[in-house]
MARROLO-709490 format. One record per residue (C-alpha): residue number from 0; residue in one letter; x negated, y, z negated; chain. Coordinates in Angstrom, 2 decimals. Example, Ala and Ser with C-alpha at 12.3 -4.5 7.8 and 13.67 -1.06 7.14 Angstrom:
# residues 2
[node 0; "A"; [-12.30; -4.50; -7.80]; "A"],
[node 1; "S"; [-13.67; -1.06; -7.14]; "A"],
//
This chain:
# residues 436
[node 0; "X"; [49.05; 10.56; 15.70]; "A"],
[node 1; "X"; [50.91; 8.39; 17.53]; "A"],
[node 2; "X"; [54.31; 6.59; 15.83]; "A"],
[node 3; "X"; [57.28; 4.74; 16.37]; "A"],
[node 4; "X"; [60.50; 6.08; 17.73]; "A"],
[node 5; "X"; [63.18; 2.83; 17.52]; "A"],
[node 6; "X"; [65.78; 4.06; 15.62]; "A"],
[node 7; "X"; [67.28; 1.91; 12.99]; "A"],
[node 8; "X"; [70.90; 1.35; 12.60]; "A"],
[node 9; "X"; [72.47; 1.65; 9.32]; "A"],
[node 10; "X"; [75.70; 0.38; 9.87]; "A"],
[node 11; "X"; [76.36; -2.93; 8.72]; "A"],
[node 12; "X"; [76.50; -5.74; 10.76]; "A"],
[node 13; "X"; [80.18; -7.19; 9.88]; "A"],
[node 14; "X"; [79.43; -10.85; 12.61]; "A"],
[node 15; "X"; [75.90; -11.32; 9.90]; "A"],
[node 16; "X"; [77.61; -14.32; 8.26]; "A"],
[node 17; "X"; [79.68; -15.74; 11.46]; "A"],
[node 18; "X"; [76.01; -15.83; 13.64]; "A"],
[node 19; "X"; [73.62; -17.03; 10.60]; "A"],
[node 20; "X"; [70.20; -15.58; 9.04]; "A"],
[node 21; "X"; [68.86; -13.01; 11.49]; "A"],
[node 22; "X"; [65.54; -13.06; 11.55]; "A"],
[node 23; "X"; [64.22; -10.46; 13.75]; "A"],
[node 24; "X"; [66.41; -7.05; 13.16]; "A"],
[node 25; "X"; [65.31; -4.81; 10.21]; "A"],
[node 26; "X"; [68.09; -5.43; 7.49]; "A"],
[node 27; "X"; [69.10; -1.92; 8.10]; "A"],
[node 28; "X"; [70.40; -2.84; 11.36]; "A"],
[node 29; "X"; [72.44; -5.82; 9.16]; "A"],
[node 30; "X"; [73.36; -4.17; 5.91]; "A"],
[node 31; "X"; [73.66; -0.26; 4.67]; "A"],
[node 32; "X"; [70.30; 0.82; 5.14]; "A"],
[node 33; "X"; [71.17; 3.92; 2.78]; "A"],
[node 34; "X"; [68.61; 7.02; 1.80]; "A"],
[node 35; "X"; [66.51; 7.98; -1.29]; "A"],
[node 36; "X"; [65.11; 11.24; -2.43]; "A"],
[node 37; "X"; [65.53; 14.20; -0.59]; "A"],
[node 38; "X"; [68.35; 12.07; 1.46]; "A"],
[node 39; "X"; [65.56; 10.46; 3.56]; "A"],
[node 40; "X"; [66.24; 7.12; 5.46]; "A"],
[node 41; "X"; [64.70; 4.25; 6.88]; "A"],
[node 42; "X"; [63.50; 6.30; 10.56]; "A"],
[node 43; "X"; [62.55; 9.00; 8.26]; "A"],
[node 44; "X"; [60.15; 6.52; 6.86]; "A"],
[node 45; "X"; [59.27; 4.59; 9.76]; "A"],
[node 46; "X"; [57.89; 7.43; 11.64]; "A"],
[node 47; "X"; [55.60; 9.03; 9.33]; "A"],
[node 48; "X"; [53.85; 5.38; 9.47]; "A"],
[node 49; "X"; [51.08; 5.51; 12.59]; "A"],
[node 50; "X"; [52.61; 2.94; 15.38]; "A"],
[node 51; "X"; [49.47; 0.91; 14.93]; "A"],
[node 52; "X"; [50.31; -0.50; 11.52]; "A"],
[node 53; "X"; [53.90; -2.89; 12.86]; "A"],
[node 54; "X"; [51.91; -4.76; 15.54]; "A"],
[node 55; "X"; [49.86; -7.54; 14.36]; "A"],
[node 56; "X"; [46.19; -7.84; 15.23]; "A"],
[node 57; "X"; [44.93; -11.70; 15.90]; "A"],
[node 58; "X"; [41.60; -11.08; 15.43]; "A"],
[node 59; "X"; [42.11; -9.18; 11.87]; "A"],
[node 60; "X"; [44.63; -12.14; 10.97]; "A"],
[node 61; "X"; [42.30; -14.95; 12.23]; "A"],
[node 62; "X"; [39.38; -13.75; 10.34]; "A"],
[node 63; "X"; [41.12; -13.78; 6.63]; "A"],
[node 64; "X"; [42.24; -16.90; 7.72]; "A"],
[node 65; "X"; [39.11; -18.49; 8.14]; "A"],
[node 66; "X"; [37.12; -16.55; 5.71]; "A"],
[node 67; "X"; [39.96; -18.55; 2.94]; "A"],
[node 68; "X"; [40.26; -21.72; 4.34]; "A"],
[node 69; "X"; [36.05; -21.45; 4.45]; "A"],
[node 70; "X"; [36.18; -19.87; 1.12]; "A"],
[node 71; "X"; [38.97; -23.12; 0.34]; "A"],
[node 72; "X"; [36.75; -26.03; 1.93]; "A"],
[node 73; "X"; [33.11; -24.81; 0.22]; "A"],
[node 74; "X"; [34.68; -24.89; -3.08]; "A"],
[node 75; "X"; [36.62; -28.20; -2.54]; "A"],
[node 76; "X"; [33.35; -29.82; -1.10]; "A"],
[node 77; "X"; [30.26; -28.71; -3.85]; "A"],
[node 78; "X"; [33.22; -29.40; -6.66]; "A"],
[node 79; "X"; [33.40; -33.03; -4.91]; "A"],
[node 80; "X"; [29.78; -33.57; -4.61]; "A"],
[node 81; "X"; [28.58; -31.52; -7.56]; "A"],
[node 82; "X"; [30.48; -31.38; -10.51]; "A"],
[node 83; "X"; [30.84; -35.16; -10.85]; "A"],
[node 84; "X"; [27.06; -35.45; -11.54]; "A"],
[node 85; "X"; [26.79; -33.04; -14.86]; "A"],
[node 86; "X"; [25.93; -34.96; -17.59]; "A"],
[node 87; "X"; [27.30; -33.24; -20.72]; "A"],
[node 88; "X"; [31.37; -33.94; -20.81]; "A"],
[node 89; "X"; [31.96; -30.79; -22.41]; "A"],
[node 90; "X"; [29.91; -28.79; -19.59]; "A"],
[node 91; "X"; [31.32; -30.90; -17.02]; "A"],
[node 92; "X"; [34.63; -30.24; -18.10]; "A"],
[node 93; "X"; [34.13; -26.87; -18.24]; "A"],
[node 94; "X"; [33.01; -26.83; -15.20]; "A"],
[node 95; "X"; [36.84; -28.18; -13.27]; "A"],
[node 96; "X"; [38.64; -25.62; -15.41]; "A"],
[node 97; "X"; [36.21; -22.93; -13.53]; "A"],
[node 98; "X"; [36.62; -24.30; -10.45]; "A"],
[node 99; "X"; [40.23; -25.14; -10.94]; "A"],
[node 100; "X"; [41.21; -20.88; -11.60]; "A"],
[node 101; "X"; [38.72; -19.73; -8.79]; "A"],
[node 102; "X"; [40.14; -22.00; -6.46]; "A"],
[node 103; "X"; [43.82; -21.65; -7.01]; "A"],
[node 104; "X"; [43.11; -17.64; -6.69]; "A"],
[node 105; "X"; [41.28; -18.82; -3.28]; "A"],
[node 106; "X"; [44.79; -21.28; -2.20]; "A"],
[node 107; "X"; [46.61; -18.69; -3.64]; "A"],
[node 108; "X"; [45.92; -16.29; -0.95]; "A"],
[node 109; "X"; [46.12; -19.39; 1.98]; "A"],
[node 110; "X"; [49.67; -19.20; 0.31]; "A"],
[node 111; "X"; [49.77; -15.07; 0.74]; "A"],
[node 112; "X"; [49.28; -16.04; 4.91]; "A"],
[node 113; "X"; [51.80; -18.17; 4.94]; "A"],
[node 114; "X"; [54.01; -15.73; 3.39]; "A"],
[node 115; "X"; [52.50; -13.18; 6.00]; "A"],
[node 116; "X"; [53.49; -15.60; 8.54]; "A"],
[node 117; "X"; [57.18; -16.41; 7.99]; "A"],
[node 118; "X"; [57.30; -12.41; 8.05]; "A"],
[node 119; "X"; [56.54; -12.65; 11.44]; "A"],
[node 120; "X"; [53.27; -10.13; 11.05]; "A"],
[node 121; "X"; [50.05; -12.95; 11.44]; "A"],
[node 122; "X"; [50.51; -12.26; 15.29]; "A"],
[node 123; "X"; [53.35; -11.07; 17.70]; "A"],
[node 124; "X"; [53.81; -14.72; 18.99]; "A"],
[node 125; "X"; [57.08; -16.44; 16.39]; "A"],
[node 126; "X"; [55.90; -19.45; 17.49]; "A"],
[node 127; "X"; [52.13; -18.87; 16.53]; "A"],
[node 128; "X"; [53.99; -17.41; 13.40]; "A"],
[node 129; "X"; [55.85; -20.79; 12.11]; "A"],
[node 130; "X"; [52.79; -23.10; 13.33]; "A"],
[node 131; "X"; [50.25; -21.04; 11.33]; "A"],
[node 132; "X"; [53.26; -20.59; 8.46]; "A"],
[node 133; "X"; [54.44; -24.44; 8.27]; "A"],
[node 134; "X"; [50.83; -25.99; 7.92]; "A"],
[node 135; "X"; [49.21; -24.02; 5.36]; "A"],
[node 136; "X"; [52.66; -23.67; 3.11]; "A"],
[node 137; "X"; [53.01; -27.92; 3.60]; "A"],
[node 138; "X"; [49.41; -27.90; 2.57]; "A"],
[node 139; "X"; [50.71; -25.98; -0.96]; "A"],
[node 140; "X"; [53.87; -27.89; -0.87]; "A"],
[node 141; "X"; [55.92; -25.21; -0.39]; "A"],
[node 142; "X"; [58.92; -25.83; 2.26]; "A"],
[node 143; "X"; [57.57; -23.37; 4.17]; "A"],
[node 144; "X"; [61.50; -22.87; 6.58]; "A"],
[node 145; "X"; [63.72; -23.19; 3.55]; "A"],
[node 146; "X"; [61.38; -20.53; 1.46]; "A"],
[node 147; "X"; [61.66; -18.30; 4.17]; "A"],
[node 148; "X"; [65.47; -18.23; 5.67]; "A"],
[node 149; "X"; [66.21; -18.14; 1.17]; "A"],
[node 150; "X"; [63.18; -15.64; 0.83]; "A"],
[node 151; "X"; [64.58; -13.70; 4.24]; "A"],
[node 152; "X"; [67.74; -13.19; 2.22]; "A"],
[node 153; "X"; [65.71; -11.97; -0.75]; "A"],
[node 154; "X"; [64.06; -8.59; 1.38]; "A"],
[node 155; "X"; [68.36; -8.22; 3.00]; "A"],
[node 156; "X"; [69.33; -8.32; -0.67]; "A"],
[node 157; "X"; [66.63; -6.70; -2.73]; "A"],
[node 158; "X"; [68.14; -5.38; -6.46]; "A"],
[node 159; "X"; [71.55; -6.41; -5.42]; "A"],
[node 160; "X"; [73.36; -8.58; -8.66]; "A"],
[node 161; "X"; [75.42; -10.03; -5.48]; "A"],
[node 162; "X"; [73.43; -11.66; -3.37]; "A"],
[node 163; "X"; [70.06; -11.03; -5.07]; "A"],
[node 164; "X"; [67.89; -15.14; -4.48]; "A"],
[node 165; "X"; [65.20; -13.55; -7.44]; "A"],
[node 166; "X"; [64.97; -12.79; -10.58]; "A"],
[node 167; "X"; [68.48; -11.63; -10.98]; "A"],
[node 168; "X"; [69.14; -10.97; -14.88]; "A"],
[node 169; "X"; [72.23; -11.48; -16.54]; "A"],
[node 170; "X"; [74.67; -8.79; -17.80]; "A"],
[node 171; "X"; [75.94; -7.70; -21.21]; "A"],
[node 172; "X"; [78.67; -10.59; -21.77]; "A"],
[node 173; "X"; [76.91; -13.20; -20.04]; "A"],
[node 174; "X"; [74.09; -12.09; -21.68]; "A"],
[node 175; "X"; [75.41; -12.76; -24.89]; "A"],
[node 176; "X"; [76.77; -16.24; -23.93]; "A"],
[node 177; "X"; [73.61; -18.05; -23.04]; "A"],
[node 178; "X"; [73.04; -16.59; -27.15]; "A"],
[node 179; "X"; [76.48; -18.14; -28.84]; "A"],
[node 180; "X"; [76.33; -14.22; -29.88]; "A"],
[node 181; "X"; [79.14; -11.28; -30.10]; "A"],
[node 182; "X"; [78.24; -9.01; -27.06]; "A"],
[node 183; "X"; [79.67; -6.46; -28.61]; "A"],
[node 184; "X"; [76.44; -6.40; -31.34]; "A"],
[node 185; "X"; [73.38; -7.18; -28.44]; "A"],
[node 186; "X"; [71.33; -4.42; -29.99]; "A"],
[node 187; "X"; [71.57; -6.12; -33.24]; "A"],
[node 188; "X"; [69.24; -8.43; -31.73]; "A"],
[node 189; "X"; [65.24; -8.58; -32.33]; "A"],
[node 190; "X"; [62.55; -9.93; -29.93]; "A"],
[node 191; "X"; [61.47; -13.65; -31.03]; "A"],
[node 192; "X"; [58.72; -13.79; -32.38]; "A"],
[node 193; "X"; [55.22; -13.82; -30.61]; "A"],
[node 194; "X"; [54.44; -17.92; -30.48]; "A"],
[node 195; "X"; [58.26; -18.43; -28.54]; "A"],
[node 196; "X"; [57.59; -15.46; -26.32]; "A"],
[node 197; "X"; [53.57; -17.03; -25.57]; "A"],
[node 198; "X"; [55.91; -20.70; -24.67]; "A"],
[node 199; "X"; [58.64; -19.36; -22.55]; "A"],
[node 200; "X"; [56.37; -17.34; -20.79]; "A"],
[node 201; "X"; [53.77; -20.44; -20.17]; "A"],
[node 202; "X"; [57.12; -22.73; -19.73]; "A"],
[node 203; "X"; [57.82; -19.98; -16.92]; "A"],
[node 204; "X"; [54.88; -19.84; -15.16]; "A"],
[node 205; "X"; [54.14; -23.57; -15.00]; "A"],
[node 206; "X"; [57.18; -25.18; -14.02]; "A"],
[node 207; "X"; [58.82; -21.75; -12.39]; "A"],
[node 208; "X"; [57.80; -21.95; -8.91]; "A"],
[node 209; "X"; [58.89; -25.78; -8.62]; "A"],
[node 210; "X"; [61.88; -25.60; -10.41]; "A"],
[node 211; "X"; [63.34; -22.92; -8.30]; "A"],
[node 212; "X"; [62.52; -24.58; -5.43]; "A"],
[node 213; "X"; [64.53; -27.63; -6.74]; "A"],
[node 214; "X"; [67.29; -26.39; -8.82]; "A"],
[node 215; "X"; [67.00; -22.08; -6.86]; "A"],
[node 216; "X"; [67.34; -20.57; -10.31]; "A"],
[node 217; "X"; [66.78; -17.20; -10.66]; "A"],
[node 218; "X"; [69.15; -16.31; -7.38]; "A"],
[node 219; "X"; [72.57; -14.99; -8.08]; "A"],
[node 220; "X"; [75.83; -17.56; -7.37]; "A"],
[node 221; "X"; [76.45; -15.19; -4.00]; "A"],
[node 222; "X"; [73.30; -16.04; -2.79]; "A"],
[node 223; "X"; [74.62; -19.03; -1.49]; "A"],
[node 224; "X"; [76.38; -19.65; 2.00]; "A"],
[node 225; "X"; [78.57; -22.64; 0.10]; "A"],
[node 226; "X"; [80.40; -23.06; -3.57]; "A"],
[node 227; "X"; [77.73; -24.02; -6.03]; "A"],
[node 228; "X"; [77.65; -27.69; -5.79]; "A"],
[node 229; "X"; [77.96; -29.85; -8.63]; "A"],
[node 230; "X"; [74.71; -33.02; -7.42]; "A"],
[node 231; "X"; [71.25; -32.70; -7.53]; "A"],
[node 232; "X"; [69.62; -30.52; -5.17]; "A"],
[node 233; "X"; [72.30; -29.11; -3.79]; "A"],
[node 234; "X"; [71.27; -26.19; -4.47]; "A"],
[node 235; "X"; [67.42; -26.88; -3.97]; "A"],
[node 236; "X"; [65.20; -26.15; -0.88]; "A"],
[node 237; "X"; [65.29; -29.70; -0.40]; "A"],
[node 238; "X"; [68.24; -30.77; 1.46]; "A"],
[node 239; "X"; [69.54; -29.76; 4.64]; "A"],
[node 240; "X"; [73.42; -29.38; 3.48]; "A"],
[node 241; "X"; [72.31; -27.59; 0.84]; "A"],
[node 242; "X"; [74.56; -24.57; -0.31]; "A"],
[node 243; "X"; [71.60; -22.08; 0.73]; "A"],
[node 244; "X"; [71.60; -23.12; 4.26]; "A"],
[node 245; "X"; [73.36; -22.42; 7.50]; "A"],
[node 246; "X"; [73.74; -25.38; 9.72]; "A"],
[node 247; "X"; [72.68; -24.45; 12.10]; "A"],
[node 248; "X"; [69.25; -24.67; 10.20]; "A"],
[node 249; "X"; [69.40; -27.96; 9.35]; "A"],
[node 250; "X"; [66.55; -29.13; 11.43]; "A"],
[node 251; "X"; [64.00; -26.89; 9.75]; "A"],
[node 252; "X"; [64.62; -28.09; 6.46]; "A"],
[node 253; "X"; [63.79; -31.46; 7.93]; "A"],
[node 254; "X"; [60.94; -30.30; 8.87]; "A"],
[node 255; "X"; [59.73; -28.63; 6.03]; "A"],
[node 256; "X"; [60.51; -31.64; 4.28]; "A"],
[node 257; "X"; [58.16; -33.47; 6.72]; "A"],
[node 258; "X"; [55.33; -31.50; 6.51]; "A"],
[node 259; "X"; [55.87; -31.47; 2.47]; "A"],
[node 260; "X"; [56.18; -35.55; 2.65]; "A"],
[node 261; "X"; [52.63; -35.93; 5.19]; "A"],
[node 262; "X"; [50.91; -33.78; 2.43]; "A"],
[node 263; "X"; [51.78; -35.66; -0.12]; "A"],
[node 264; "X"; [51.05; -38.45; 1.98]; "A"],
[node 265; "X"; [47.66; -37.28; 2.29]; "A"],
[node 266; "X"; [47.12; -36.91; -1.15]; "A"],
[node 267; "X"; [47.67; -40.31; -2.17]; "A"],
[node 268; "X"; [45.66; -42.15; 0.15]; "A"],
[node 269; "X"; [43.05; -39.68; -0.22]; "A"],
[node 270; "X"; [43.47; -40.77; -3.67]; "A"],
[node 271; "X"; [43.15; -44.35; -3.66]; "A"],
[node 272; "X"; [39.87; -43.34; -1.89]; "A"],
[node 273; "X"; [38.32; -40.83; -4.61]; "A"],
[node 274; "X"; [40.22; -41.50; -7.58]; "A"],
[node 275; "X"; [43.47; -40.18; -9.36]; "A"],
[node 276; "X"; [41.68; -38.66; -11.79]; "A"],
[node 277; "X"; [39.24; -36.85; -9.03]; "A"],
[node 278; "X"; [42.34; -35.69; -7.09]; "A"],
[node 279; "X"; [44.15; -34.15; -9.62]; "A"],
[node 280; "X"; [40.79; -32.12; -10.36]; "A"],
[node 281; "X"; [40.10; -31.30; -7.19]; "A"],
[node 282; "X"; [43.63; -30.70; -5.83]; "A"],
[node 283; "X"; [46.59; -30.32; -8.92]; "A"],
[node 284; "X"; [44.56; -28.28; -10.57]; "A"],
[node 285; "X"; [44.06; -25.68; -8.12]; "A"],
[node 286; "X"; [47.99; -26.14; -7.41]; "A"],
[node 287; "X"; [48.95; -25.43; -10.81]; "A"],
[node 288; "X"; [47.14; -22.16; -10.28]; "A"],
[node 289; "X"; [48.94; -21.54; -7.08]; "A"],
[node 290; "X"; [52.21; -21.85; -8.47]; "A"],
[node 291; "X"; [51.45; -19.52; -11.78]; "A"],
[node 292; "X"; [50.39; -16.12; -8.98]; "A"],
[node 293; "X"; [53.37; -17.12; -6.98]; "A"],
[node 294; "X"; [55.50; -16.56; -10.22]; "A"],
[node 295; "X"; [53.08; -13.95; -11.77]; "A"],
[node 296; "X"; [53.69; -12.23; -8.59]; "A"],
[node 297; "X"; [56.78; -11.90; -7.84]; "A"],
[node 298; "X"; [58.23; -11.66; -11.08]; "A"],
[node 299; "X"; [56.18; -8.36; -12.17]; "A"],
[node 300; "X"; [57.01; -6.79; -8.55]; "A"],
[node 301; "X"; [60.71; -7.04; -9.48]; "A"],
[node 302; "X"; [61.00; -7.00; -12.81]; "A"],
[node 303; "X"; [59.77; -3.47; -15.25]; "A"],
[node 304; "X"; [61.88; -1.46; -17.72]; "A"],
[node 305; "X"; [61.52; 1.72; -15.25]; "A"],
[node 306; "X"; [63.24; -0.60; -12.64]; "A"],
[node 307; "X"; [67.05; 0.41; -11.87]; "A"],
[node 308; "X"; [69.53; -3.04; -10.15]; "A"],
[node 309; "X"; [72.63; -2.64; -8.21]; "A"],
[node 310; "X"; [75.91; -3.98; -8.30]; "A"],
[node 311; "X"; [77.00; -4.74; -5.13]; "A"],
[node 312; "X"; [78.97; -0.81; -4.68]; "A"],
[node 313; "X"; [76.17; 0.58; -5.50]; "A"],
[node 314; "X"; [73.87; -0.92; -3.75]; "A"],
[node 315; "X"; [72.17; -0.06; -0.43]; "A"],
[node 316; "X"; [69.43; -1.51; 1.47]; "A"],
[node 317; "X"; [66.65; 1.73; 0.45]; "A"],
[node 318; "X"; [67.68; 1.08; -3.06]; "A"],
[node 319; "X"; [66.96; -2.06; -3.26]; "A"],
[node 320; "X"; [63.53; -2.35; -1.51]; "A"],
[node 321; "X"; [62.30; 1.30; -3.55]; "A"],
[node 322; "X"; [63.65; -1.07; -6.53]; "A"],
[node 323; "X"; [60.11; -2.93; -6.91]; "A"],
[node 324; "X"; [56.64; -1.44; -8.32]; "A"],
[node 325; "X"; [53.24; -1.68; -7.11]; "A"],
[node 326; "X"; [50.65; -2.87; -9.61]; "A"],
[node 327; "X"; [46.48; -3.46; -9.69]; "A"],
[node 328; "X"; [45.70; -6.70; -9.86]; "A"],
[node 329; "X"; [41.28; -5.29; -8.55]; "A"],
[node 330; "X"; [38.85; -7.33; -6.64]; "A"],
[node 331; "X"; [41.39; -10.28; -7.08]; "A"],
[node 332; "X"; [44.00; -8.58; -5.78]; "A"],
[node 333; "X"; [43.12; -6.55; -3.22]; "A"],
[node 334; "X"; [39.98; -9.41; -1.25]; "A"],
[node 335; "X"; [41.68; -12.68; -2.18]; "A"],
[node 336; "X"; [45.38; -11.97; -2.91]; "A"],
[node 337; "X"; [45.36; -9.49; 0.63]; "A"],
[node 338; "X"; [46.72; -6.53; -1.25]; "A"],
[node 339; "X"; [49.93; -8.94; -2.01]; "A"],
[node 340; "X"; [50.35; -7.55; -5.84]; "A"],
[node 341; "X"; [49.22; -3.69; -4.78]; "A"],
[node 342; "X"; [50.99; -2.54; -2.05]; "A"],
[node 343; "X"; [54.76; -4.19; -2.69]; "A"],
[node 344; "X"; [56.90; -1.92; -2.00]; "A"],
[node 345; "X"; [56.18; -1.09; 1.73]; "A"],
[node 346; "X"; [56.03; -4.59; 2.19]; "A"],
[node 347; "X"; [59.47; -4.52; 1.35]; "A"],
[node 348; "X"; [60.51; -1.14; 2.75]; "A"],
[node 349; "X"; [58.89; -3.31; 6.30]; "A"],
[node 350; "X"; [58.21; -6.40; 5.86]; "A"],
[node 351; "X"; [56.20; -7.18; 9.33]; "A"],
[node 352; "X"; [53.63; -4.46; 8.53]; "A"],
[node 353; "X"; [50.54; -6.59; 8.04]; "A"],
[node 354; "X"; [48.54; -6.24; 4.80]; "A"],
[node 355; "X"; [45.80; -5.22; 6.15]; "A"],
[node 356; "X"; [47.51; -2.04; 7.10]; "A"],
[node 357; "X"; [49.78; -2.12; 3.91]; "A"],
[node 358; "X"; [47.27; 0.80; 1.65]; "A"],
[node 359; "X"; [47.44; 3.14; 4.99]; "A"],
[node 360; "X"; [51.04; 2.20; 5.39]; "A"],
[node 361; "X"; [52.62; 3.24; 2.05]; "A"],
[node 362; "X"; [49.44; 6.32; 1.41]; "A"],
[node 363; "X"; [52.16; 7.65; 4.81]; "A"],
[node 364; "X"; [55.34; 7.21; 2.48]; "A"],
[node 365; "X"; [54.70; 8.04; -0.85]; "A"],
[node 366; "X"; [55.28; 11.78; -0.33]; "A"],
[node 367; "X"; [58.83; 11.17; 1.07]; "A"],
[node 368; "X"; [60.23; 8.68; -1.68]; "A"],
[node 369; "X"; [59.07; 10.97; -4.23]; "A"],
[node 370; "X"; [60.76; 9.60; -7.41]; "A"],
[node 371; "X"; [61.88; 6.96; -5.77]; "A"],
[node 372; "X"; [57.98; 4.99; -5.29]; "A"],
[node 373; "X"; [57.39; 3.61; -8.67]; "A"],
[node 374; "X"; [54.07; 2.21; -8.96]; "A"],
[node 375; "X"; [52.02; 0.66; -12.38]; "A"],
[node 376; "X"; [48.49; 0.93; -11.76]; "A"],
[node 377; "X"; [47.23; 1.76; -14.99]; "A"],
[node 378; "X"; [48.28; -1.37; -17.50]; "A"],
[node 379; "X"; [46.11; -4.86; -17.32]; "A"],
[node 380; "X"; [47.96; -7.66; -16.00]; "A"],
[node 381; "X"; [48.88; -9.84; -19.34]; "A"],
[node 382; "X"; [49.64; -6.90; -20.83]; "A"],
[node 383; "X"; [52.07; -6.22; -18.23]; "A"],
[node 384; "X"; [53.54; -9.22; -18.27]; "A"],
[node 385; "X"; [53.62; -9.36; -22.24]; "A"],
[node 386; "X"; [56.28; -5.92; -21.27]; "A"],
[node 387; "X"; [58.40; -6.81; -19.39]; "A"],
[node 388; "X"; [58.94; -10.56; -20.68]; "A"],
[node 389; "X"; [60.46; -9.12; -23.58]; "A"],
[node 390; "X"; [62.05; -5.63; -22.64]; "A"],
[node 391; "X"; [63.45; -7.06; -19.17]; "A"],
[node 392; "X"; [65.48; -9.69; -20.42]; "A"],
[node 393; "X"; [69.44; -8.32; -19.58]; "A"],
[node 394; "X"; [71.08; -5.96; -17.69]; "A"],
[node 395; "X"; [73.75; -2.52; -18.32]; "A"],
[node 396; "X"; [75.00; 0.49; -17.22]; "A"],
[node 397; "X"; [73.03; 3.73; -17.43]; "A"],
[node 398; "X"; [76.78; 5.33; -18.34]; "A"],
[node 399; "X"; [79.89; 2.44; -18.46]; "A"],
[node 400; "X"; [81.63; 5.49; -17.81]; "A"],
[node 401; "X"; [81.39; 6.36; -13.77]; "A"],
[node 402; "X"; [82.13; 3.47; -11.28]; "A"],
[node 403; "X"; [80.25; 0.91; -10.46]; "A"],
[node 404; "X"; [79.51; 2.91; -6.39]; "A"],
[node 405; "X"; [77.60; 6.01; -8.80]; "A"],
[node 406; "X"; [75.77; 3.91; -11.14]; "A"],
[node 407; "X"; [72.64; 1.97; -11.59]; "A"],
[node 408; "X"; [72.03; -1.14; -14.41]; "A"],
[node 409; "X"; [68.80; -1.01; -16.79]; "A"],
[node 410; "X"; [66.85; -4.10; -18.38]; "A"],
[node 411; "X"; [67.63; -4.23; -22.35]; "A"],
[node 412; "X"; [65.16; -5.80; -24.47]; "A"],
[node 413; "X"; [66.10; -9.00; -26.55]; "A"],
[node 414; "X"; [65.10; -12.89; -27.19]; "A"],
[node 415; "X"; [64.80; -14.85; -24.29]; "A"],
[node 416; "X"; [68.28; -17.39; -23.45]; "A"],
[node 417; "X"; [67.38; -21.22; -24.42]; "A"],
[node 418; "X"; [66.23; -23.48; -21.74]; "A"],
[node 419; "X"; [69.24; -25.27; -21.74]; "A"],
[node 420; "X"; [71.69; -21.96; -21.11]; "A"],
[node 421; "X"; [69.27; -21.13; -17.98]; "A"],
[node 422; "X"; [69.57; -24.36; -16.59]; "A"],
[node 423; "X"; [73.49; -24.01; -16.83]; "A"],
[node 424; "X"; [73.89; -21.25; -15.93]; "A"],
[node 425; "X"; [72.13; -21.35; -12.93]; "A"],
[node 426; "X"; [72.60; -24.70; -11.53]; "A"],
[node 427; "X"; [76.29; -26.09; -12.40]; "A"],
[node 428; "X"; [75.45; -29.78; -11.97]; "A"],
[node 429; "X"; [73.08; -29.54; -15.21]; "A"],
[node 430; "X"; [76.51; -29.11; -17.62]; "A"],
[node 431; "X"; [78.23; -31.67; -15.20]; "A"],
[node 432; "X"; [75.61; -34.60; -16.22]; "A"],
[node 433; "X"; [75.49; -33.59; -20.15]; "A"],
[node 434; "X"; [78.96; -33.72; -20.09]; "A"],
[node 435; "X"; [79.32; -37.15; -18.34]; "A"],
//
């Protein structure tokens, strides 16, 4: 069986910050690659995977894209033509709700293909990847190049408590301060009541992704390229001079905003023709489901009681990339979400492997990873979300007597920090506005 033999350089590139964001190199060429399990490095994992798994097939990529586009357009056309004809109000709005859920699944599949394009695994052409990704994400009101930039850094620094962009948990002191509680007595706290937990989950699922784009709320302070801004949108994905981006990325951020602006203008124009209520039912309703699925998928990939986080001294690329978990979502995950739920570990290890080769590649590396591979395929979606939300609120070392380079950080249970505390923690401008 043919395998690739390209060598991975594990020496950290000191010019990383000076030269700008590198979208071409494997992360192990940019930061310390490290080893896991029985001294397995990135190159050993790469060599175990057939070479063709790293090469996108244009026919396959366009097949999935056209299939999803046909499904989305078919559902939208059928809803527009037939649902308003249902005379019984209860049955009509129940059908609209069902349409919103199903269309949300289909549109999430479109978003995932845009995500694939952002990783340059839709095709071998970077130009085609960006055209497809920009078009699809703009249609779903996602700033393509802005998200591509921060998401790339998430893949480079995954689970690094100082530099990651996604779901960076607080440590003991920070968590205790958010609750206005003594840090030495955290173990005395109990979890939130079920109703409070439910409402906090709903809040996260409804506004989580837009709020991340607006404020970078789940990222660490060290993920920024500039000092934290106290201005509104100063840390957002929408301003060229945001603290998230380098100056040389400014034109791409503007292009991302242009895509969203064009889509918003198109939606507004269509709403003036068909009515704002109908537009909300046809587009806004499934769009909210897309936001829900993006948050749920990414949250459950990186939040699990058995997954460690790492301080910078202990972190390596491989430690961070393998501290994610593969889950199971049945028919929807495989055929509508393009395997993004089932095979996330391989995606973090080699993000340029297209989704249609992810299962095969995963099977090749599991024996090498051993205990470093994490999967939770037995439990259903809602119990998993509840567990992660109640048992994964903050982290602390497995052994506080060890040096940071010799330890890992593990999730602990507790109540959710107040919403205003989360805003103040991640968004300095909020506290300044309150003071003013």
